[in-house]
C-alpha positions in Angstrom: 0.0 0.0 0.0 1.3 3.5 -0.8 0.9 4.8 2.7 3.6 2.3 3.8 6.1 4.1 1.6 5.4 7.8 2.4 7.6 9.0 5.2 8.0 12.7 4.5 6.0 15.5 2.8 6.9 19.1 2.0 4.3 21.6 3.0 4.1 24.0 0.1 2.8 26.9 2.1 5.5 26.9 4.8 8.2 24.9 3.1 8.2 22.8 6.3 9.0 19.0 6.2 6.1 17.0 7.6 6.9 13.7 9.2 4.6 10.7 8.9 3.0 11.5 12.2 1.8 14.8 10.8 -0.3 13.6 7.9 -2.8 10.9 7.3 -3.8 8.9 4.2 -7.5 7.9 4.4 -9.3 5.5 2.0 -12.9 5.3 1.0 -13.8 1.7 0.1 -10.4 1.2 -1.5 -11.5 3.3 -4.4 -10.5 6.9 -3.4 -7.9 8.5 -1.1 -7.5 11.7 0.8 -4.1 12.9 2.0 -4.4 15.4 4.7 -2.9 17.2 7.7 -4.7 18.4 10.7 -5.3 21.8 9.0 -5.7 21.1 5.3 -6.3 18.6 2.5 -3.1 18.1 0.5 -4.4 15.7 -2.2 -7.3 13.5 -3.2 -8.0 11.2 -6.0 -9.3 7.8 -7.2 -7.2 4.6 -7.3 -6.8 2.9 -10.7 -5.4 -0.6 -11.0 -4.4 -2.7 -13.9 
């Protein structure tokens, strides 16, 4: 799973490095994902598989 491979993110607003304890990757029925911090949503999308 991709969440097992993300250890750091760069916050584009503050240029701060976020450790894995500062963001979460949530899933909706294994079809969609939301990557977020406590204060904002960083990314969202739909999983596609071959």
